[in-house]
C-alpha positions as a Python dict, from the first residue, in 0.01 Angstrom:
ca = {
    (1, 'M'): (0, 0, 0),
    (2, 'N'): (-305, -162, 14),
    (3, 'G'): (-462, -348, -175),
    (4, 'L'): (-670, -197, -448),
    (5, 'N'): (-395, 14, -516),
    (6, 'R'): (-139, -210, -569),
    (7, 'F'): (-401, -342, -858),
    (8, 'I'): (-449, -21, -1014),
    (9, 'L'): (-119, 39, -1047),
    (10, 'V'): (-38, -349, -1202),
    (11, 'I'): (-316, -258, -1378),
    (12, 'T'): (-161, 67, -1538),
    (13, 'G'): (157, -131, -1551),
    (14, 'I'): (68, -412, -1797),
    (15, 'V'): (-175, -141, -2031),
    (16, 'G'): (149, 107, -2030),
    (17, 'L'): (344, -115, -2115),
    (18, 'V'): (129, -335, -2398),
    (19, 'S'): (27, 35, -2528),
    (20, 'V'): (418, 74, -2521),
    (21, 'V'): (479, -186, -2760),
    (22, 'V'): (217, -70, -3032),
    (23, 'L'): (362, 237, -3085),
    (24, 'L'): (705, 84, -3079),
    (25, 'L'): (573, -153, -3305),
    (26, 'G'): (396, 55, -3515),
    (27, 'I'): (717, 285, -3581),
    (28, 'Y'): (1060, 0, -3568),
    (29, 'D'): (1097, -262, -3815),
    (30, 'V'): (1126, -548, -3689),
    (31, 'P'): (1254, -881, -3951),
    (32, 'R'): (1021, -1163, -3821),
    (33, 'L'): (666, -918, -3689),
    (34, 'S'): (654, -685, -3946),
    (35, 'P'): (449, -896, -4129),
    (36, 'Y'): (253, -988, -3927),
    (37, 'W'): (210, -662, -3774),
    (38, 'E'): (141, -457, -4110),
    (39, 'R'): (-130, -703, -4173),
    (40, 'W'): (-307, -673, -3790),
    (41, 'Q'): (-314, -253, -3852),
    (42, 'N'): (-472, -277, -4173),
    (43, 'Q'): (-797, -535, -3967),
    (44, 'E'): (-1024, -343, -3746),
    (45, 'E'): (-938, -433, -3494),
    (46, 'Y'): (-652, -282, -3439),
    (47, 'V'): (-824, 44, -3436),
    (48, 'Y'): (-1074, -76, -3139),
    (49, 'T'): (-747, -173, -2972),
    (50, 'V'): (-525, 122, -3019),
    (51, 'L'): (-875, 313, -2836),
    (52, 'A'): (-972, 74, -2571),
    (53, 'L'): (-603, 86, -2467),
    (54, 'S'): (-649, 476, -2509),
    (55, 'I'): (-997, 539, -2280),
    (56, 'F'): (-847, 312, -2030),
    (57, 'L'): (-526, 515, -1988),
    (58, 'G'): (-686, 852, -2009),
    (59, 'V'): (-945, 753, -1755),
    (60, 'V'): (-700, 595, -1519),
    (61, 'F'): (-435, 912, -1598),
    (62, 'L'): (-784, 1135, -1500),
    (63, 'I'): (-843, 936, -1168),
    (64, 'M'): (-484, 986, -1114),
    (65, 'L'): (-534, 1365, -1190),
    (66, 'V'): (-826, 1429, -982),
    (67, 'T'): (-674, 1199, -604),
    (68, 'G'): (-331, 1394, -680),
    (69, 'L'): (-572, 1756, -653),
    (70, 'V'): (-821, 1617, -386),
    (71, 'A'): (-645, 1378, -168),
    (72, 'K'): (-498, 1516, 181),
    (73, 'S'): (-231, 1430, 288),
    (74, 'N'): (-65, 1263, 597),
    (75, 'T'): (97, 1503, 763),
    (76, 'G'): (202, 1293, 1020),
    (77, 'R'): (-43, 1490, 1301),
    (78, 'Y'): (-309, 1423, 1461),
    (79, 'T'): (-640, 1654, 1446),
    (80, 'I'): (-898, 1681, 1664),
    (81, 'Q'): (-1266, 1949, 1581),
    (82, 'T'): (-1370, 2122, 1821),
    (83, 'G'): (-1693, 2345, 1911),
    (84, 'E'): (-1415, 2633, 1952),
    (85, 'G'): (-1223, 2525, 1675),
    (86, 'R'): (-913, 2284, 1523),
    (87, 'I'): (-624, 2112, 1782),
    (88, 'T'): (-352, 2027, 1610),
    (89, 'I'): (-95, 1720, 1774),
    (90, 'S'): (162, 1669, 1612),
    (91, 'T'): (348, 1271, 1602),
    (92, 'E'): (727, 1435, 1786),
    (93, 'T'): (447, 1597, 2079),
    (94, 'I'): (333, 1177, 2088),
    (95, 'E'): (690, 1057, 2073),
    (96, 'K'): (859, 1248, 2372),
    (97, 'M'): (532, 1147, 2539),
    (98, 'V'): (631, 785, 2499),
    (99, 'Y'): (995, 906, 2614),
    (100, 'E'): (843, 1040, 2874),
    (101, 'S'): (689, 740, 3035),
    (102, 'L'): (1023, 521, 2960),
    (103, 'K'): (1172, 704, 3189),
    (104, 'P'): (1078, 547, 3515),
    (105, 'F'): (1144, 167, 3437),
    (106, 'Q'): (1489, 41, 3479),
    (107, 'G'): (1729, -63, 3266),
    (108, 'V'): (1568, 48, 2952),
    (109, 'R'): (1830, 195, 2724),
    (110, 'A'): (1786, 337, 2392),
    (111, 'P'): (1440, 364, 2332),
    (112, 'D'): (1331, 430, 1978),
    (113, 'V'): (989, 509, 1933),
    (114, 'N'): (769, 517, 1604),
    (115, 'V'): (395, 638, 1630),
    (116, 'D'): (143, 591, 1377),
    (117, 'I'): (-168, 828, 1382),
    (118, 'D'): (-534, 778, 1191),
    (119, 'S'): (-684, 1058, 1229),
    (120, 'K'): (-1000, 939, 1004),
    (121, 'R'): (-1056, 625, 1251),
    (122, 'D'): (-948, 825, 1608),
    (123, 'S'): (-676, 566, 1620),
    (124, 'V'): (-326, 559, 1769),
    (125, 'R'): (-55, 307, 1702),
    (126, 'V'): (285, 269, 1888),
    (127, 'H'): (594, 49, 1855),
    (128, 'I'): (908, 61, 2061),
    (129, 'D'): (1230, -71, 2020),
    (130, 'C'): (1471, -169, 2335),
    (131, 'S'): (1713, -254, 2499),
    (132, 'V'): (1704, -373, 2853),
    (133, 'F'): (2027, -374, 3102),
    (134, 'N'): (2051, -590, 3411),
    (135, 'R'): (1633, -756, 3464),
    (136, 'Q'): (1492, -1055, 3506),
    (137, 'G'): (1115, -1123, 3363),
    (138, 'L'): (1149, -942, 3100),
    (139, 'P'): (781, -1054, 2980),
    (140, 'T'): (629, -919, 3276),
    (141, 'L'): (827, -566, 3213),
    (142, 'G'): (704, -575, 2846),
    (143, 'K'): (354, -578, 3003),
    (144, 'E'): (407, -321, 3237),
    (145, 'I'): (594, -90, 2979),
    (146, 'Q'): (258, -182, 2701),
    (147, 'T'): (-66, -46, 2980),
    (148, 'H'): (172, 268, 3109),
    (149, 'V'): (300, 353, 2765),
    (150, 'K'): (-117, 294, 2671),
    (151, 'E'): (-258, 466, 2966),
    (152, 'R'): (-39, 762, 2973),
    (153, 'L'): (-90, 848, 2610),
    (154, 'E'): (-454, 722, 2564),
    (155, 'S'): (-557, 1031, 2833),
    (156, 'L'): (-292, 1286, 2728),
    (157, 'L'): (-525, 1232, 2389),
    (158, 'E'): (-886, 1086, 2468),
    (159, 'V'): (-832, 878, 2219),
    (160, 'P'): (-744, 491, 2242),
    (161, 'V'): (-432, 293, 2141),
    (162, 'T'): (-582, 22, 1964),
    (163, 'D'): (-177, -105, 1954),
    (164, 'V'): (151, -72, 2131),
    (165, 'S'): (395, -332, 1941),
    (166, 'L'): (672, -395, 2267),
    (167, 'N'): (1041, -491, 2116),
    (168, 'I'): (1258, -566, 2393),
    (169, 'Q'): (1664, -703, 2373),
    (170, 'D'): (1845, -802, 2676),
    (171, 'T'): (2218, -681, 2644),
    (172, 'K'): (2289, -822, 2860),
    (173, 'R'): (2245, -1151, 2694),
    (174, 'Q'): (2390, -992, 2331),
    (175, 'T'): (2724, -1131, 2209),
    (176, 'S'): (2938, -1036, 1937),
    (177, 'E'): (3138, -1206, 1777),
    (178, 'R'): (3517, -1111, 1661),
    (179, 'V'): (3675, -1201, 1366),
    (180, 'V'): (4083, -1290, 1359),
}
């Protein structure tokens, strides 16, 4: 979630809570606050406060409504617009291509692939978690995997792969603890 969305949610939450408090204090009698509250309700500022809160919430809810009706959902597909029509490639297809590109590397076990597609920026990001069995030179192996996956995906999609992150664990060095 980006910073603007967080900011809007925080402001909406604060104003919403203030509105709820204003409404509840207008309905229920709170022993120590009721005299102050009644005096404030009789003043002109009370009407302006309620009006300002109502307008703010109305604008925010209108923006939310329009955004909900107009915004496109993230379907997890990469869409390419050509002169003849549209080509759509699913995330699963891209993930399968990554799995296939990992097969030539001996000792790579249990890969877990995550693909993030950004159609607006025409970019793809890949994250791979895998275990390595009985291999030396893990940084070199990791660099080879990154380069190979990036080249394969770029030739498949004809779109730049902006990031291939890799998390390698050597299964030979992993230890398990036994509880006695």
